[in-house]
C-alpha positions as CSV (number, residue, x, y, z in Angstrom):
1,M,127.1,119.4,97.1
2,T,127.2,118.9,93.3
3,T,124.8,120.7,91.0
4,Q,123.0,117.4,90.2
5,A,122.7,116.6,93.9
6,A,121.3,120.0,94.6
7,L,118.8,119.7,91.8
8,E,117.7,116.2,92.9
9,A,117.2,117.4,96.5
10,V,114.9,120.2,95.3
11,L,112.9,117.9,93.0
12,R,112.6,115.3,95.7
13,Q,111.2,117.9,98.1
14,D,109.1,120.1,95.7
15,R,108.5,118.2,92.4
16,G,104.8,117.6,93.3
17,R,104.3,121.2,94.3
18,L,106.0,122.5,91.2
19,L,104.1,120.2,88.9
20,A,100.8,121.2,90.5
21,A,101.6,124.9,90.0
22,L,102.5,124.3,86.4
23,I,99.3,122.3,85.7
24,A,97.3,125.0,87.4
25,R,98.8,127.5,84.9
26,C,98.7,125.6,81.7
27,R,95.9,123.0,82.4
28,D,98.0,120.3,80.5
29,F,99.7,117.5,82.4
30,S,102.1,116.5,79.5
31,L,103.1,120.1,78.8
32,A,103.7,120.7,82.5
33,E,105.9,117.6,82.8
34,E,107.9,118.4,79.7
35,A,108.4,122.0,80.7
36,L,109.6,121.0,84.2
37,Q,112.0,118.5,82.7
38,E,113.4,121.1,80.4
39,A,113.8,123.5,83.3
40,A,115.7,120.8,85.2
41,L,118.0,120.3,82.3
42,S,118.7,124.0,82.2
43,A,119.4,124.0,85.9
44,L,122.1,121.4,85.5
45,T,124.1,123.9,83.4
46,L,123.1,127.2,84.9
47,W,123.4,126.3,88.5
48,Q,127.0,125.4,88.1
49,R,127.6,129.1,88.5
50,G,125.8,129.0,91.8
51,T,122.5,127.6,93.1
52,P,119.8,130.3,93.2
53,A,118.6,131.7,96.5
54,N,115.2,130.1,95.9
55,P,115.8,127.1,93.6
56,T,112.1,126.1,93.6
57,A,110.9,129.5,92.4
58,W,113.7,129.5,89.8
59,L,112.5,126.1,88.4
60,L,108.9,127.3,88.3
61,R,109.7,130.5,86.5
62,V,112.0,128.8,84.0
63,A,109.5,125.9,83.5
64,S,106.7,128.5,82.8
65,R,108.8,130.1,80.2
66,K,109.6,126.8,78.6
67,A,105.9,126.0,78.4
68,I,105.3,129.4,76.8
69,D,108.0,128.7,74.2
70,R,106.5,125.3,73.4
71,L,103.0,126.8,73.0
72,R,104.3,129.7,70.8
73,H,106.0,127.2,68.5
74,G,103.2,124.7,68.4
75,Q,99.5,124.7,67.6
76,R,97.5,127.9,67.3
77,G,93.9,128.5,68.5
78,A,91.8,130.0,71.2
79,L,92.8,127.5,73.8
80,V,96.5,128.1,73.2
81,R,96.0,131.8,73.4
82,E,94.1,131.4,76.6
83,T,96.9,129.3,78.1
84,L,99.6,131.8,77.0
85,E,97.6,134.6,78.6
86,R,97.3,132.6,81.9
87,L,101.0,131.7,81.9
88,S,102.0,135.3,81.2
89,Q,100.1,136.5,84.2
90,F,102.6,134.8,86.5
91,E,105.7,136.4,85.0
92,G,105.7,139.1,87.6
93,D,105.2,136.9,90.6
94,A,107.5,137.4,93.5
95,P,109.9,134.4,93.9
96,E,108.2,133.3,97.2
97,D,104.7,133.3,95.7
98,I,104.4,129.7,94.8
99,P,100.9,128.5,95.5
100,D,100.4,125.0,96.8
101,D,98.0,123.4,94.3
102,R,98.7,119.8,95.2
103,L,95.3,119.2,96.7
104,R,93.8,120.2,93.3
105,L,96.3,117.9,91.6
106,I,95.4,115.0,93.8
107,F,91.7,115.3,93.2
108,T,92.3,115.6,89.4
109,C,94.4,112.4,89.4
110,C,91.7,110.6,91.4
111,H,88.8,111.8,89.3
112,P,86.1,109.0,88.9
113,A,86.3,109.3,85.2
114,L,89.7,107.5,85.4
115,E,89.8,103.8,86.2
116,P,91.3,103.0,89.7
117,K,94.6,101.7,88.4
118,S,95.1,104.8,86.3
119,Q,94.2,107.0,89.3
120,V,96.9,105.2,91.4
121,A,99.5,105.4,88.6
122,L,98.9,109.1,87.8
123,T,99.0,110.0,91.5
124,L,102.3,108.2,92.0
125,R,103.8,109.8,88.9
126,T,102.7,113.4,89.5
127,V,102.2,113.9,93.2
128,C,104.8,111.5,94.6
129,G,107.3,111.8,91.7
130,L,107.9,108.1,91.0
131,T,109.3,107.2,87.6
132,T,107.3,105.2,85.1
133,A,109.7,102.3,85.7
134,D,109.0,102.5,89.5
135,I,105.3,102.4,89.0
136,A,105.4,99.6,86.4
137,R,107.5,97.5,88.7
138,A,105.0,98.0,91.6
139,F,102.2,96.8,89.4
140,L,104.2,94.0,87.7
141,D,103.7,95.7,84.3
142,A,106.1,96.4,81.5
143,E,107.4,99.9,81.5
144,P,106.0,100.7,78.0
145,T,102.6,99.4,79.1
146,M,102.5,101.7,82.1
147,G,103.8,104.6,80.0
148,Q,100.8,104.1,77.7
149,R,98.4,104.0,80.7
150,L,99.7,107.2,82.0
151,S,99.5,108.9,78.6
152,R,95.9,107.7,78.1
153,A,95.0,109.0,81.6
154,K,96.5,112.5,80.8
155,A,94.7,112.5,77.4
156,K,91.4,111.6,79.0
157,I,91.7,114.5,81.5
158,A,92.3,116.9,78.7
159,K,89.6,115.5,76.4
160,A,86.9,115.1,79.0
161,G,87.7,118.6,80.4
162,I,88.2,117.2,83.9
163,P,88.5,120.3,86.1
164,F,91.7,121.1,88.0
165,A,89.9,121.9,91.2
166,V,89.0,120.8,94.7
167,P,85.4,119.5,94.5
168,G,82.5,121.4,96.0
169,P,80.5,120.3,99.1
170,E,77.9,118.5,97.1
171,V,80.3,115.8,96.0
172,W,83.0,116.3,98.6
173,A,82.4,113.0,100.5
174,D,82.5,110.8,97.4
175,R,85.5,112.5,95.9
176,L,87.4,112.4,99.2
177,D,86.7,108.7,99.5
178,A,88.2,108.2,96.0
179,V,91.3,110.0,97.1
180,L,91.7,108.1,100.3
181,T,91.0,104.8,98.5
182,T,93.7,105.6,96.0
183,A,96.2,106.4,98.8
184,Y,95.2,103.1,100.5
185,L,95.6,101.1,97.3
186,I,99.1,102.6,97.1
187,F,99.7,101.5,100.7
188,T,98.4,98.0,100.2
189,T,100.4,97.5,97.0
190,G,103.6,98.4,99.0
191,Y,102.5,96.3,101.9
192,S,102.1,93.3,99.7
193,A,105.4,93.9,97.9
194,G,107.4,93.6,101.1
195,P,110.6,95.3,102.2
196,D,112.8,94.5,99.2
197,E,111.2,97.0,96.8
198,P,113.5,100.0,95.9
199,R,110.6,102.5,96.3
200,D,108.7,102.2,99.6
201,L,105.1,102.6,98.4
202,C,103.8,102.4,102.0
203,A,105.9,105.5,102.8
204,E,104.6,107.2,99.6
205,A,101.0,106.5,100.6
206,I,101.6,107.9,104.1
207,F,103.2,111.0,102.6
208,L,100.3,111.5,100.3
209,T,97.7,111.1,103.1
210,R,99.7,113.5,105.3
211,L,99.7,116.0,102.5
212,V,95.9,115.8,102.2
213,N,95.6,116.1,106.0
214,H,97.9,119.2,105.9
215,L,96.1,120.8,103.0
216,R,92.6,120.0,104.2
217,P,92.8,119.6,108.0
218,A,90.0,118.6,110.4
219,E,88.6,115.9,108.2
220,A,87.8,112.8,110.3
221,E,88.2,110.3,107.5
222,V,91.5,111.7,106.4
223,E,92.8,111.3,110.0
224,G,91.3,107.8,110.1
225,A,93.0,106.8,106.9
226,L,96.3,108.2,108.1
227,A,95.9,106.4,111.5
228,L,95.2,103.1,109.7
229,M,98.3,103.3,107.6
230,L,100.5,104.4,110.5
231,L,99.3,101.7,112.9
232,T,99.7,99.0,110.1
233,H,103.1,100.4,109.1
234,A,104.3,100.5,112.7
235,R,104.4,96.6,112.7
236,R,106.5,96.4,109.6
237,A,109.8,95.3,111.3
238,A,108.0,92.6,113.2
239,R,105.9,91.2,110.3
240,H,108.4,88.6,109.0
241,G,110.6,86.1,110.7
242,A,112.4,83.0,109.6
243,G,111.1,83.6,106.1
244,A,107.4,83.6,107.1
245,T,104.7,86.1,107.8
246,I,104.0,86.6,111.5
247,P,100.4,87.7,112.5
248,P,100.1,90.7,114.9
249,A,99.2,88.5,117.9
250,A,102.5,86.6,117.6
251,Q,104.8,89.5,116.7
252,D,107.7,90.8,118.9
253,R,106.1,94.1,120.1
254,S,109.6,95.6,120.9
255,L,110.0,95.8,117.1
256,W,106.9,98.0,116.6
257,D,107.6,101.6,115.8
258,A,106.4,103.3,118.9
259,R,106.2,106.8,117.3
260,H,103.9,105.5,114.6
261,V,101.8,103.7,117.1
262,E,101.5,106.9,119.3
263,E,100.7,109.1,116.3
264,G,98.2,106.7,114.8
265,R,96.3,106.4,118.1
266,A,96.3,110.2,118.6
267,L,94.9,110.7,115.1
268,L,92.3,108.0,115.7
269,Q,91.1,109.8,118.9
270,S,91.0,113.1,117.1
271,A,88.9,111.6,114.3
272,F,86.4,110.0,116.6
273,A,86.1,113.2,118.6
274,R,84.7,114.9,115.4
275,R,81.7,112.5,115.6
276,R,81.7,112.0,111.8
277,P,82.4,108.2,111.6
278,G,83.5,106.6,108.4
279,P,85.0,103.3,107.1
280,F,88.6,104.3,107.4
281,Q,88.1,105.3,111.0
282,I,86.5,101.9,111.8
283,K,89.3,100.1,110.0
284,A,91.9,102.1,112.0
285,A,90.1,101.2,115.2
286,I,90.2,97.5,114.2
287,A,94.0,97.8,113.5
288,D,94.4,99.4,117.0
289,C,92.4,96.5,118.6
290,H,94.8,94.0,117.0
291,M,97.6,95.8,118.8
292,A,95.9,95.8,122.2
293,D,97.9,94.6,125.3
294,P,98.3,91.8,126.0
295,G,96.7,90.6,122.8
296,P,94.0,91.4,120.2
297,D,90.6,92.4,121.6
298,W,88.5,90.0,119.5
299,P,85.1,90.9,121.0
300,Q,85.7,94.5,120.2
301,I,87.1,93.7,116.8
302,T,83.9,91.7,116.0
303,A,81.7,94.6,117.2
304,L,83.7,97.0,115.0
305,Y,83.2,94.7,111.9
306,D,79.5,94.8,112.6
307,V,79.7,98.6,112.3
308,L,81.9,98.4,109.2
309,W,79.4,96.0,107.6
310,R,76.7,98.6,107.9
311,M,79.0,101.1,106.0
312,E,80.6,98.6,103.6
313,P,78.5,95.5,103.2
314,T,81.1,93.6,101.1
315,P,82.0,89.9,101.1
316,V,85.6,90.8,102.3
317,V,84.2,92.6,105.4
318,A,81.9,89.6,106.0
319,L,85.0,87.3,105.8
320,N,87.0,89.3,108.2
321,R,84.1,89.5,110.7
322,A,83.8,85.7,110.5
323,V,87.5,85.3,111.4
324,A,87.1,87.7,114.4
325,L,84.0,85.8,115.5
326,A,86.0,82.5,115.4
327,E,88.6,84.1,117.7
328,T,85.8,84.8,120.3
329,G,85.2,81.1,120.4
330,D,82.3,80.6,118.0
331,A,84.2,78.7,115.3
332,A,81.1,76.8,114.1
333,A,79.1,80.0,113.3
334,A,82.2,81.5,111.8
335,L,82.7,78.6,109.4
336,A,79.0,78.7,108.4
337,L,79.5,82.4,107.5
338,V,82.7,81.7,105.5
339,D,81.0,78.8,103.6
340,S,78.2,81.1,102.6
341,L,80.8,83.3,100.8
342,S,82.3,80.4,98.8
343,G,80.7,81.5,95.5
344,V,81.6,85.2,95.6
345,L,85.1,84.7,97.1
346,A,86.1,81.5,95.3
347,D,89.1,83.3,93.7
348,Y,90.1,85.3,96.8
349,Q,93.2,83.8,98.4
350,P,92.4,84.9,102.0
351,F,89.1,83.1,101.8
352,H,90.8,79.8,101.4
353,A,93.3,80.6,104.2
354,A,90.6,81.6,106.6
355,R,88.5,78.5,105.7
356,A,91.5,76.2,106.1
357,A,92.1,77.5,109.7
358,L,88.4,77.2,110.6
359,L,88.1,73.7,109.2
360,A,91.1,72.7,111.3
361,R,89.4,74.0,114.4
362,M,86.4,72.0,113.6
363,G,88.5,68.8,113.2
364,R,87.7,68.5,109.5
365,L,91.3,67.8,108.6
366,A,91.1,66.5,105.1
367,E,89.1,69.5,104.0
368,S,91.5,71.8,105.9
369,H,94.5,70.3,104.0
370,A,92.8,70.9,100.7
371,A,91.9,74.5,101.6
372,Y,95.5,75.1,102.7
373,D,96.7,73.8,99.3
374,L,94.6,76.4,97.5
375,A,95.7,79.2,99.8
376,I,99.3,78.3,99.5
377,R,99.0,78.1,95.7
378,D,97.6,81.6,95.5
379,A,99.7,83.3,98.2
380,A,100.8,86.8,97.3
381,T,104.3,86.5,98.7
382,A,106.8,83.7,99.6
383,Q,106.5,84.8,103.3
384,D,102.7,84.4,103.2
385,A,103.1,81.0,101.6
386,A,105.7,80.0,104.2
387,F,103.3,80.9,107.0
388,L,100.5,78.8,105.5
389,I,102.9,75.8,104.9
390,L,103.9,75.9,108.6
391,A,100.2,76.0,109.6
392,R,99.4,73.0,107.4
393,Q,102.4,71.1,108.7
394,K,101.0,71.5,112.3
395,L,97.8,69.6,111.3
396,P,97.6,66.0,112.4
397,S,98.3,63.8,109.3
398,G,95.1,61.8,109.6
399,G,91.4,62.6,110.1
400,Q,88.1,62.6,108.3
401,S,86.3,65.4,106.7
């Protein structure tokens, strides 16, 4: 293995842990990143004589010294002296004494003082190790724009004095929800992007949630969020065919990832056994019911949406409940519910897709065609558009609204 390959392997495995340890020591995101980058450049030269026995500890030790050098040649002041003293305390650490501060790093990146998009971007950059270019591509942003967003987020953490800490019990539930919401936003971004993206954001989100589950075990909502992602990701290979999206009920089940299904269901059972229900657990249960044999359990899905509505009374939950209600046979009531959401969800593409299908069931074909046109126009991917085009093509050509 070449020196560069060895270094890349270490950073791929331990970059988040290294960065978290450095930020814990110097309390400065930018300084930590710059010091780690300088240590990696030194490794490319020095490791040619032989890779250290503990390359992760080597990188941490050298990066800490690089940070000290930068501070000594930079600004002066009480804060700098305090940081130098804190960094110097670790000089005598044994090579294996590398604390895992990633949970603190995750909570800092997902602090409510940062806007949601910045939370996601900073988490992807620091914890998951994506490049600024990777993150910009995922959000369809220009790389300089994303770079500025990341810089502003780091500056805000420093200026606002956001603590590098796991929150206390008094705010734990809200802060954990912010972390899980960030992870799920990463997942849905990857899910919408499809299989052609060079960085699998669904896998990054699953890694992140696994990490939280490992560092803070026995949390029902963490298990629920991980179950939701695994059960959804399990269907990935079956999700597209002939250039169009395929709904779960019509998918080839032999293409589902059996290991992900099994693990997701086991996590869901574990979460429910803790008797601390939460939205992610309910959403995971809904995903599981979509995968029931021989087909989706629509009455149970409808009942679960009733529970979810009490936890998250949002228009999107109401829309999804209406779709499930229609599948139980009550299309008229479902359409009435969907129409009641027309104002708040007028710019939400799935609203028009659901309404188009319901109007078709009710025989209101002209209105259905018009709703399909809106849904196709705003479809997130070409595959989703193709699915809707096929559905529209199956409608009878005539009919009155």
